N, C-alpha and C positions, 0 to 999 in steps of 0.2 A: 527435664521435658526434653524430647527429643529435636534434634535440630531438623529442620525441614530440609529433605531433600529436592534439590534444582539441577537442571543441565543449561546449559550455555552453548549456545552454537550462533556461531559468527562466521563470516568470510577470513579465511587467513589474513587477510593485508584488508586494513579500512584505512585510508587516506582522505581527509577532510581540509578545505581550504582552499581559497579563492588561488587560481594557476595550476591546482595541484595537477591537471591534464598533463602537464609538462613532463612528470615522470612515468607518463604510459609507456614511452620507448623501454626505458629502463624496466618495467615489469615484462614487457615483452621479452625482452632478452634473457631476464632472470628463467622464464618458461619455457624460453629456446622456440617460440612460435614461428613457425614456417609456413603454414597454409592458414591463413585467418580469414574468419566470416564475419562482417560487419552486418548488423542488423539494427535497422532504424524502421522509421515511418515516412510516408511520404511529407508530411507538414514539416518535420524535424530536418529532413535532408534539405526541404527548399528554403530553410532559413539559414543554412551553412555552417551550423552546428557541430556538423559531421566532419568540415575542412579539418580543424586542428586535430580530428584523432586520425585522419589519412594522412596529415602531415608526420605526424608522429610514427606512422608505420612506413611510410617512405622513406624517414630517415635511419630507419635499420633497414631500408631495404626489400621490405613487404610490400607486394603490390596483393591487396585484399579481394576476394569476392563479397561484394555489396549484395544486400536484400535490403531494401527500401519500402517494403509493401507490408508492414505491420499492420495488423487491424486496429482501429481504434478501441475496440473490443472483441479479443482476440475467442477464437471458438477452437474447437477441436477439428473439424473439418478443414478450415484452413490451413491449419496445423501442421495436420497429416499430409496434406496435398505440398505442402511447402518443402517438407522433410522427405518425401517421395521424388521431389525435384532435385534438390540440393544434396540426396543421397549419393547420387551420382560421381559427385566430388569428395575428395579426402581432407577434410580440416583438421587440426589440433588444438584449434583455440577462436572462441567467438568474443567478439567484442559487442556489447550492446551500448547504442546512444537513444537516450528518449524517456519515456515517461513510462508507467507500468507497464503498458501493453508492449511495448517494445522489448521491457526487462523480461517479461513472463514469454513472450515468444522465444527469445533467447533460450531463456530455460528449458522450455517445452522441446527444442530444437537441440540442444544439448544432451538429452535423453534419447531423444528417437536416432539422431547419428551416431550414437555411440551402441544402443542397445535394440534400435528397429523396432518392428510393432507399430502400433497406433497409439496416441496420447490417451485415448480411453483407458488403455490397458493398465496406466499407472495412476489411476484415478485413488484418492484416500491417500493415507499414512503409508511410507513405508513400501511401496511397491517397487520402486525404484531398484533393480538387483545389485546394483554396484556403482562404481564412478563414471561420470558422463565426461564430455567436454570440458576443459576448462573454461570458465567466462571471466572476463572483465567488465564490468557493469559500471555505467557511466549516466546518471539519473539528468534529465533536463527540467524535471520539475520538483519541486518541494514538497511530497505528499505519500507517495505509494510505498516507500521504504523497501521496496520490491528487491533494490542492490543489495541488501543484508539479510534477506530472509530468506528460509528453505520450502517456498511455498511459491506454485506459479498456477494461476487461476484462468480457466477457460471457458466459455459457454459452450453448452449443449443443447445447439436448437431444438432436437426431439424430445428432450425432456424439459425445455424452458427454464433452465437453471445453470448457474455458474457453480462448476465443481471445479476444487482444488486437486492438484500432484502435492503431497507433502514429502519430501525426503530430504538429509542431510547430503545428500550426491547434487544436489541442484543449488548450494549455496555457491554464489560468484567464488572464485580464487582471489581476488582482488574487486574492492568498491572504491571506486575514485569519484568522490562527491565533489564538485567544485562547483561552489555558488554562481561563478561566471555564466555557468550554462544555462542558470535558470533565469539571468537577468533580462531577458527578452519576453519571458512567458508572459501572456495576454492577462488581463485581468479578470475573466471569468475562469479560466484553468488555473489560475494562482489560486483564487477563491476557492475551487472544489477541490485541487491537491491539499491546500493549507489544511482546510476543515477535516479532510480524510487523516490527515496525520493527527489533527487533535482527537479524531475517533480511536486511532491508533494507539495514543496514549491513555488515554481515558478507560477503554475497554481493557487495556494489558493490566492497567493499575488496578482495577478492581476484579480481574480472573484469580480464581482458586488457584491458579498454577503461577501467581506473580511471587516474586521472593525481593531480599533486599537489592539485591542487584538489578532488578527490571523496575522496581520501586524507584529507584535513585535515578534513573533513566527517563522514566515517565515524567516523573514531577518537574525534571528539568528540562524535557522536551515541552510540556504543559506550559512552562514559564517562559520559554523561548518563543513557543508559538503565540500564546494569548498577546504577547509584547511587541508582535511583529505583523502579524497575519493582516490584521486592517491596514496599517501603512503599505507593507506589498501590493495590497490589493489597487490602491487607490494612487500609489506613489511607485510604480513601478520601478524608477530610477535611484530609490532609496537603497543603494548598495548596504549598509547595513542591515534594514530590514529584511532584505534577500538573505543576507547571510546568516543572520539568525533563524530565520524559518527554513533556510535549507539544515543548518545543523538541527533543530528541532524536529524536522522531520527524520532525519538521519536516528536520532536518539530514540524518536518513538518506533522507528522501522524494526531496531537491535531490540527493543523494550517488547513488541508484540510477537517478532520472529522466536522469543521464546517463551513468553507467558499468553501467548494467544490473543484473538478477539474474540468478540462474541455476538450479543443479540443483533447489536445493529446490522453487523454483516450479512448475519444471517436472513434478515429483512431485508437486506440491501441487494441480496443475490437473485430472488425472484423477479424484485422490481428490473433490475439491470437486464435481466435477460429476456421477461416479457415486454417492456417499453423502453428497452436501449437507453436507460438513463444513465448516464456516465456513473461510473462507481461513487467517485469522491461527491457528487452532487447528491446522489442517493443518501449516501451515509449521512451528509450534513441535513438533509431535510429531515432524516429518520432518528438523529441523536438526541434531541431534547424530548421526544417523545420514550424513546427506549428508557433514557435516564429517570423520567417521571416515573415509569412504572418499577423501576428498581431501587426508587429512593430508601424507602424502608429498610431495605436488604442489604443497602452499603452505603450506611448512614457516616460512619466514622471514615470510609474513605472518599466519600461525596464532600463530607465538609472538609475534609484536607485539599481536596479539588478545588472548593471555592475560594480556600485561601489564597490559591495560586492564582486566580479567575480575576479576584476583586479585593480589594484591601477593604470593602465594607464587611466581609466576611470574618476578619480577623479575631475581632471581640465578641462574634455572636455564639449561640448555644448551636450544640452540631445540627438541629433539625434547621434551625432559621438560617445557617451558614449554609446549609446543602441547599434551601430552596434559593439563598442569593446566588449560588455558584451557578444554579439551574438557568435564572436568570440573566446572569452574565453571560452563559453561552448562547441563549436565545437572542440577545442584543447583539453580540458579535456576529452570529449567524446572519441575522438582517442588516447589520451594517456591510458586510461583504456580499450580499446579494444573493443569500441562500434563499428559495422559497421556502414560505412557511408552512404550506399545504400539498401535499400530492396532486389533489385537483389543479392546481397551478401547471403542472407537469403534464396534463393530459391524461391523467390516469382516472379511468372511469370507476364509479363506484361498485358496478358488480363485479370488479376483479378482485376486490379486497377477499373475498373468502378464499379464491383459489391461491392466493397468494400467503394468505394464512395458513394453508394445508402444507403448502410448498416449505413455507420456512421451517415447521415443524421436522423435516427431511436433513434439514443442515443441521445434524446433531454434533458432528466435530467442531462447531462455534457453540451451540447453545450450551454445551455442558460446560465453557467458561464463563457463562453468564452468572453474576453473584445471585441471581433470584432465579429459582425454578421455573419457569415459565411453563402455562399449559398453554393447549389450545386457545382457550376462552382468554388468555392474559394476551396472547399474539394477537386474537382477533380484536380486542379493546386497543392494542398501540396502533395495528393499522387503521380501525375507525378513528382514534383521536389525530392521526397525521393526515389522515383525508380530509 
C-alpha cells in the first residue's frame, strides 16, 4: 500500500501558554521590526488587551501605527479602503490582536501592502504572488484558529458571499497564543468561538485530506474543547477551562489549516454574508444538521468522535456510537446557548433556496466533505436547520 502524501503548513513559530505575550519583544527583535502596524478592533482596544502589546513594543523602542477599526465581519471593500490609506506609510511587520476578524484583516493588509491591487485579486488558492509583510498573530478568542492558518475570509457584498484568500504566504511568522487574552471574553462570544473550534476539529478530522498528523491534533482538540467549553461559557473565571479551550482551538486551527473544513463552513458562508450571522454562531447552528446528513458516509470517524464527546459511546456499535456522538454535540450546543434553528436568528424561510444554490458555489470546501453533497442534499440540510 502506497503511503498517503500530505503537506503540513504552520507558522514558523507557535508559542502557547499563559504569559507567553512577554516573549513578543524578543520575537520583534529577532525579526528586526522597526516600522510596525498594530491591527485590532474597537472592542478589543477598549478592553485594554492591546496595552501589553504596546508595552512590549515600547520596551524595544518602537512606536507603532495603530489601526483599531477592523470590522466584526470583514469585507473586501473595507479592506481595500484601509490598505489604500495605510499604503502611504511603509511598514515591515504587522502585529494583529483580536478575534478572527482582526487576524484576517491583518492577513489581507499584509498582502495588499506588499503587492498592491485589491483583495478580490487574490481570492482562491495560490493567487498571492510572493512573500507578504511578516505578521505576528495574537488571538483574543479561543476559536477561529486564524493565527495558524493560511486562509483569510472576507465578505463580498455584491455576491452576498464570504470568499477566501488561500496562500502559504499569509501564514503568520509567529503565533503567540496566550490564554490570558481570552479570560475576559464574554459568554456568548466564548460559546460561538468555542463551537467554531469544535467544527474545525470535526470537519478536518473527516476530510479526505486528513492524515495521521491532523487526525491526532483534531482528536486532542475535540477532547480539550468538549471538556472545557461549557465551563468556560458559564464560569469565565475558570482559568483551567480557559487554558484548555485555548489549546484546543489552537490544535483545531493547525488541523483544519492543513486538512481543510467542509460543508458546515460552506453553508455558513452565505448565512453570514446575507444575514450577518457571526461566523462561529452560524457554524454552531448548522453543525448537527450537516453531521446528520454525513453520518452514513463517515461512520467510522463519527464513532471515534463520539468516544471523545461522551463515555456512553465507548462500548456501542459504530452506528449507535455515532448517533450518541451527534446527541452529545446537540446537547453541548444547547447548554452553551447555541440556537437550535435558523428561524431563531431571523432567517426567513424564503431565503433557504437562494442559500442552498449559493452553498453549491463553495466548491473549495465541499470537496472536503466526507459525503458528496448534491443540491437536493444541501436543500434538505437547510430545511432541517430552519
